[in-house]
C-alpha positions as CSV (number, residue, x, y, z in Angstrom):
1,X,92.3,84.6,155.3
2,X,93.4,85.0,151.7
3,X,91.7,82.8,149.1
4,X,94.2,81.3,146.7
5,X,93.3,80.5,143.1
6,X,94.6,77.1,141.8
7,X,97.3,78.5,139.4
8,X,98.9,80.5,142.4
9,X,98.7,77.5,144.6
10,X,100.4,75.2,142.0
11,X,103.1,77.8,141.6
12,X,104.2,76.9,145.1
13,X,105.7,73.6,144.0
14,X,108.7,72.5,142.1
15,X,109.2,68.7,142.5
16,X,110.4,66.6,139.7
17,X,107.7,65.7,137.1
18,X,108.0,62.0,137.9
19,X,107.5,62.3,141.6
20,X,104.4,60.3,142.7
21,X,105.4,59.3,146.2
22,X,103.5,61.8,148.5
23,X,102.2,59.1,150.7
24,X,105.9,58.7,151.7
25,X,107.1,62.3,151.6
26,X,105.9,65.6,150.1
27,X,108.4,68.1,148.8
28,X,107.7,71.3,150.6
29,X,106.0,74.5,149.1
30,X,107.8,77.7,148.4
31,X,106.0,79.3,151.4
32,X,107.1,76.6,153.7
33,X,110.8,76.9,152.4
34,X,110.6,80.6,153.0
35,X,109.4,80.2,156.5
36,X,112.2,77.7,157.3
37,X,114.8,80.0,155.8
38,X,113.5,83.1,157.5
39,X,113.3,81.3,160.8
40,X,116.8,79.8,160.4
41,X,118.1,83.2,159.8
42,X,116.7,84.7,162.9
43,X,118.1,81.7,164.9
44,X,121.5,82.6,163.3
45,X,121.3,86.5,164.1
46,X,119.3,86.7,167.3
47,X,119.4,85.6,170.9
48,X,116.7,84.7,173.3
49,X,114.4,87.3,171.8
50,X,113.7,85.0,168.9
51,X,111.8,82.8,171.3
52,X,108.9,85.4,171.4
53,X,108.6,85.1,167.7
54,X,108.6,81.3,167.7
55,X,105.9,81.3,170.5
56,X,103.7,83.7,168.3
57,X,104.1,81.4,165.3
58,X,103.1,78.4,167.4
59,X,100.0,80.3,168.6
60,X,99.1,81.2,165.0
61,X,99.7,77.7,163.9
62,X,97.3,76.4,166.5
63,X,94.6,78.8,165.3
64,X,95.2,77.7,161.7
65,X,95.0,74.1,162.6
66,X,91.8,74.8,164.6
67,X,90.3,76.4,161.4
68,X,91.2,73.5,159.3
69,X,90.0,70.8,161.8
70,X,87.1,72.6,163.2
71,X,88.2,73.0,166.8
72,X,89.4,75.6,169.3
73,X,93.1,76.4,169.3
74,X,93.5,75.1,172.9
75,X,92.4,71.8,171.6
76,X,95.6,71.7,169.4
77,X,99.1,71.0,170.6
78,X,102.3,70.2,168.6
79,X,104.4,67.2,169.0
80,X,107.5,65.9,167.0
81,X,105.8,63.2,164.8
82,X,102.6,61.2,164.1
83,X,104.2,58.4,166.2
84,X,104.8,60.7,169.1
85,X,101.2,61.8,169.0
86,X,99.9,58.3,168.8
87,X,102.2,57.3,171.8
88,X,100.8,60.2,173.8
89,X,97.2,59.2,173.0
90,X,97.7,55.5,173.8
91,X,99.4,56.3,177.2
92,X,96.9,59.0,178.0
93,X,94.0,56.6,177.5
94,X,95.7,53.7,179.1
95,X,96.5,55.8,182.2
96,X,93.0,56.9,182.5
97,X,91.1,53.9,181.2
98,X,89.2,51.4,183.2
99,X,90.8,48.2,184.4
100,X,90.6,45.5,181.8
101,X,89.6,48.1,179.1
102,X,90.4,47.5,175.4
103,X,91.1,49.5,172.3
104,X,90.0,48.1,169.0
105,X,92.2,48.6,165.7
106,X,92.8,47.0,162.4
107,X,95.6,44.5,162.4
108,X,96.4,45.8,158.8
109,X,97.1,49.4,160.0
110,X,100.4,51.0,159.4
111,X,102.9,49.9,162.1
112,X,103.2,53.4,163.3
113,X,99.6,53.4,164.5
114,X,99.8,50.0,166.0
115,X,103.0,50.0,168.1
116,X,102.0,52.9,170.4
117,X,99.1,50.9,171.6
118,X,101.1,47.6,172.0
119,X,103.8,49.5,174.1
120,X,101.1,51.1,176.2
121,X,99.4,47.7,176.7
122,X,102.8,46.3,177.9
123,X,102.9,49.2,180.4
124,X,99.5,48.4,181.8
125,X,97.4,50.4,179.4
126,X,94.5,49.3,177.3
127,X,94.4,45.8,175.9
128,X,94.8,45.7,172.2
129,X,92.1,43.9,170.3
130,X,93.2,43.6,166.6
131,X,90.4,43.1,163.9
132,X,90.5,42.2,160.3
133,X,90.4,45.5,158.5
134,X,90.0,47.9,157.0
135,X,87.6,49.0,159.8
136,X,84.0,49.7,159.0
137,X,81.1,50.6,161.3
138,X,79.7,47.1,161.1
139,X,82.9,45.5,161.9
140,X,83.5,47.8,164.9
141,X,79.9,47.5,166.1
142,X,80.1,43.6,166.0
143,X,83.2,43.8,168.3
144,X,81.8,46.2,170.9
145,X,81.4,45.1,174.5
146,X,81.5,46.7,177.9
147,X,85.3,46.6,177.9
148,X,85.9,48.5,174.8
149,X,87.1,52.0,175.8
150,X,88.5,53.3,172.5
151,X,88.9,52.7,168.8
152,X,92.0,53.6,166.9
153,X,91.8,54.0,163.0
154,X,93.8,55.4,160.2
155,X,91.7,57.9,158.2
156,X,93.3,56.7,155.0
157,X,95.1,53.4,154.8
158,X,98.8,54.0,153.8
159,X,98.9,50.9,151.6
160,X,95.6,50.7,149.8
161,X,94.3,54.3,150.1
162,X,90.9,53.0,151.5
163,X,89.2,55.7,153.5
164,X,87.8,55.0,157.0
165,X,84.1,55.9,157.5
166,X,84.9,58.0,160.5
167,X,81.5,59.4,161.2
168,X,79.8,56.1,160.9
169,X,82.3,54.5,163.3
170,X,82.0,57.3,165.9
171,X,78.3,56.9,165.7
172,X,78.7,53.1,166.3
173,X,80.8,53.5,169.3
174,X,78.9,56.3,170.9
175,X,79.9,59.4,172.8
176,X,81.2,57.4,175.9
177,X,84.0,55.7,173.8
178,X,86.9,57.6,172.4
179,X,87.8,57.6,168.6
180,X,91.5,58.1,167.9
181,X,92.4,59.0,164.4
182,X,95.8,58.7,162.7
183,X,95.2,61.3,159.9
184,X,98.7,61.6,158.3
185,X,97.6,60.0,155.0
186,X,94.5,62.4,154.9
187,X,95.1,65.8,156.4
188,X,95.8,68.3,153.5
189,X,94.6,66.0,150.7
190,X,91.2,64.5,151.6
191,X,88.1,65.8,153.0
192,X,87.2,63.6,156.0
193,X,85.0,63.8,159.0
194,X,87.4,65.5,161.4
195,X,84.5,66.4,163.7
196,X,84.1,62.6,164.5
197,X,87.6,62.4,165.9
198,X,88.0,62.7,169.6
199,X,91.7,62.7,169.3
200,X,93.5,63.2,166.0
201,X,97.2,63.1,165.1
202,X,98.9,64.0,161.7
203,X,102.5,64.9,160.9
204,X,103.5,67.5,158.4
205,X,105.9,65.7,156.1
206,X,103.4,64.0,153.6
207,X,100.5,65.6,152.1
208,X,100.7,68.8,154.1
209,X,104.2,69.3,152.5
210,X,105.5,70.9,155.6
211,X,108.6,68.8,156.2
212,X,109.7,66.8,159.4
213,X,109.7,68.0,162.9
214,X,106.2,68.7,163.9
215,X,102.7,67.1,164.0
216,X,99.3,68.2,165.0
217,X,97.9,66.6,168.2
218,X,94.1,67.5,168.6
219,X,92.3,66.6,171.8
220,X,88.8,67.6,171.9
221,X,87.4,69.1,175.1
222,X,84.6,66.5,175.1
223,X,87.0,63.7,175.9
224,X,89.8,65.6,177.9
225,X,88.5,64.4,181.2
226,X,88.9,60.9,180.1
227,X,92.6,61.2,179.3
228,X,95.5,61.4,181.8
229,X,98.8,63.0,180.9
230,X,100.5,59.6,180.3
231,X,103.4,61.2,178.5
232,X,103.0,64.6,179.6
233,X,106.2,66.4,180.7
234,X,107.2,69.7,182.2
235,X,105.6,71.6,179.1
236,X,102.3,70.2,180.0
237,X,102.0,71.3,183.6
238,X,101.2,74.6,185.4
239,X,104.0,76.5,186.6
240,X,106.8,73.8,186.5
241,X,109.7,76.1,187.2
242,X,108.4,78.0,190.3
243,X,106.4,75.1,191.7
244,X,107.2,74.2,195.4
245,X,106.9,70.5,194.5
246,X,106.0,68.0,191.8
247,X,104.1,66.8,190.1
248,X,102.2,69.9,189.1
249,X,98.7,70.0,187.9
250,X,98.2,69.4,184.1
251,X,97.7,72.5,181.9
252,X,94.2,72.7,180.3
253,X,93.9,71.6,176.7
254,X,95.9,69.4,174.4
255,X,99.3,70.8,175.6
256,X,98.8,68.6,178.7
257,X,100.1,65.7,176.5
258,X,103.3,67.3,175.4
259,X,106.7,65.9,176.6
260,X,108.4,69.3,175.9
261,X,108.3,72.4,174.0
262,X,107.9,71.8,170.2
263,X,110.3,72.5,167.4
264,X,109.6,76.1,166.8
265,X,110.8,76.2,163.2
266,X,109.0,73.0,162.3
267,X,105.7,74.3,163.9
268,X,106.2,77.5,162.0
269,X,106.5,75.4,158.7
270,X,103.5,73.3,159.6
271,X,101.4,76.3,160.3
272,X,102.4,77.8,156.9
273,X,101.4,74.6,155.2
274,X,98.1,74.4,157.0
275,X,97.4,78.0,155.9
276,X,98.1,77.1,152.3
277,X,95.6,74.2,152.5
278,X,93.1,76.4,154.3
279,X,93.5,79.2,151.7
280,X,93.1,77.1,148.5
281,X,90.6,74.5,150.0
282,X,91.1,70.9,150.4
283,X,88.2,70.1,148.0
284,X,90.2,71.7,145.2
285,X,93.4,69.9,146.2
286,X,91.5,66.7,146.2
287,X,90.1,67.3,142.9
288,X,93.5,67.8,141.4
289,X,94.8,64.8,143.1
290,X,92.0,62.8,141.6
291,X,92.8,64.0,138.1
292,X,96.4,63.1,138.5
293,X,95.6,59.6,139.7
294,X,93.1,59.0,136.9
295,X,95.9,59.9,134.4
296,X,98.4,57.7,136.0
297,X,96.1,54.7,136.3
298,X,94.8,55.2,132.7
299,X,98.4,55.1,131.4
300,X,99.1,52.0,133.5
301,X,96.0,50.2,132.2
302,X,96.6,51.1,128.7
303,X,99.9,49.0,128.7
304,X,98.3,46.0,130.4
305,X,99.1,46.7,134.0
306,X,96.7,45.8,136.9
307,X,95.4,48.6,139.1
308,X,93.8,48.8,142.5
309,X,92.2,51.9,144.2
310,X,91.6,55.3,142.8
311,X,87.8,55.0,143.0
312,X,85.8,58.0,144.0
313,X,83.6,57.5,147.0
314,X,80.4,59.1,148.1
315,X,78.9,58.7,151.4
316,X,80.0,60.9,154.4
317,X,82.9,62.6,152.5
318,X,82.9,62.3,148.7
319,X,86.2,62.3,146.8
320,X,89.2,60.2,146.3
321,X,92.2,59.2,148.4
322,X,95.6,60.0,146.8
323,X,96.8,56.4,146.9
324,X,96.5,53.5,144.4
325,X,98.5,50.7,143.3
326,X,99.7,49.0,140.0
327,X,101.6,45.9,139.0
328,X,102.6,44.2,135.8
329,X,101.4,40.7,135.4
330,X,104.2,38.2,134.8
331,X,106.8,40.6,135.9
332,X,108.9,40.8,139.1
333,X,107.6,43.8,141.0
334,X,111.0,44.7,142.4
335,X,112.4,44.8,138.7
336,X,109.4,46.9,137.6
337,X,110.0,49.3,140.5
338,X,113.8,49.6,139.4
339,X,112.6,50.3,135.9
340,X,110.4,53.1,136.9
341,X,113.1,54.6,139.1
342,X,115.5,54.5,136.1
343,X,112.8,56.4,134.1
344,X,112.7,59.2,136.7
345,X,109.6,57.9,138.6
346,X,109.6,58.0,142.4
347,X,107.1,55.5,144.0
348,X,107.0,53.0,146.7
349,X,107.1,49.3,146.4
350,X,104.9,47.6,149.0
351,X,103.5,44.0,149.2
352,X,104.1,43.0,145.5
353,X,102.5,46.3,144.3
354,X,103.8,49.7,143.3
355,X,102.1,52.4,145.2
356,X,101.3,55.6,143.4
357,X,100.5,58.7,145.3
358,X,100.3,62.0,143.3
359,X,99.6,65.4,144.6
360,X,97.6,68.3,143.1
361,X,101.0,69.5,141.6
362,X,101.5,66.2,139.6
363,X,101.3,67.1,135.9
364,X,100.5,65.0,132.9
365,X,104.2,64.3,132.3
366,X,104.0,61.8,135.1
367,X,101.4,59.6,133.3
368,X,103.5,59.7,130.2
369,X,106.7,58.5,132.2
370,X,104.8,55.8,133.8
371,X,103.2,54.6,130.6
372,X,106.6,54.5,128.8
373,X,108.4,52.8,131.8
374,X,105.8,50.1,132.1
375,X,105.8,49.4,128.4
376,X,109.5,49.0,128.6
377,X,109.3,46.8,131.6
378,X,106.7,44.6,130.0
379,X,108.9,44.1,127.0
380,X,112.1,43.3,128.9
381,X,110.7,41.6,132.0
382,X,107.7,39.4,130.8
383,X,109.4,37.9,127.6
């Protein structure tokens, strides 16, 4: 492993100075772009022998993901997206769960984390019990009964940036229940208690800055026996080609829950992105995100905007999520959002608030753009 210094890390990125929308999509690093270009070149020039290289890159990516998440490489598989991984988890637990079993989750979670459970419930899986969120250990503990088989939670809430107390929730539910974590808004940007997650899913297109097409699916050995291969396809079984009959036994490890082989170039890009996070350290990345968020929120407050989020937390994992919100009192949020876009600021309008989600590479120019744009919007839209 090569330890990267921060200036070397920051030279990897080249997004526009007003881009503060990493909770939606993270422009990729130079290293990821190089891997994608190199892999595309091999796909252009070579025949089937390119598959060996892609398999080797997938194995390397699993090792790197294991280093980042603190698990063994065989506990890692790669699927096409966070939603794909959550569907796999929901159907795996539904197929193996007890009759009448339930899963607890927040009704305010991002729809991508909710629908896999609803669809699995409709197919005879665990019954979904939605709680008022964000989830805390106390809220979960109060809802526990003998029917609760699993808890599903987003490590960081996509709208508010609130961080889930994963270790406390896992302690509350105990080792005999399964904690499923959607970590797409955390992995690569926030230090979180990954060891508390029994099953974890995270795509690469946001804070990891790996682009689309691949997501990490982690299934820890400690719960593997409590999951069935609900969506497992031919790639997840032993010797599917030469088998005398089907179904074949499931392969050991997380790969049992894959539908087919992963997108090799996308997995190679994800592996490179994970290596970049590992090499510089997520703590350093988070500190830079916190500085950028402080500057943005300070500029917003200086012109009279309301702000929510951005607070640093202690507890099980100190730090800050990369998500906060602003709005201008007396102004139409959609009009303010358009003003920001015209000024070169990329952000997301959601629920009457403008979501800001900077990365480590966000420079002070973004705060200047935000302050000027909000000042202009206040003059034009609140008169």
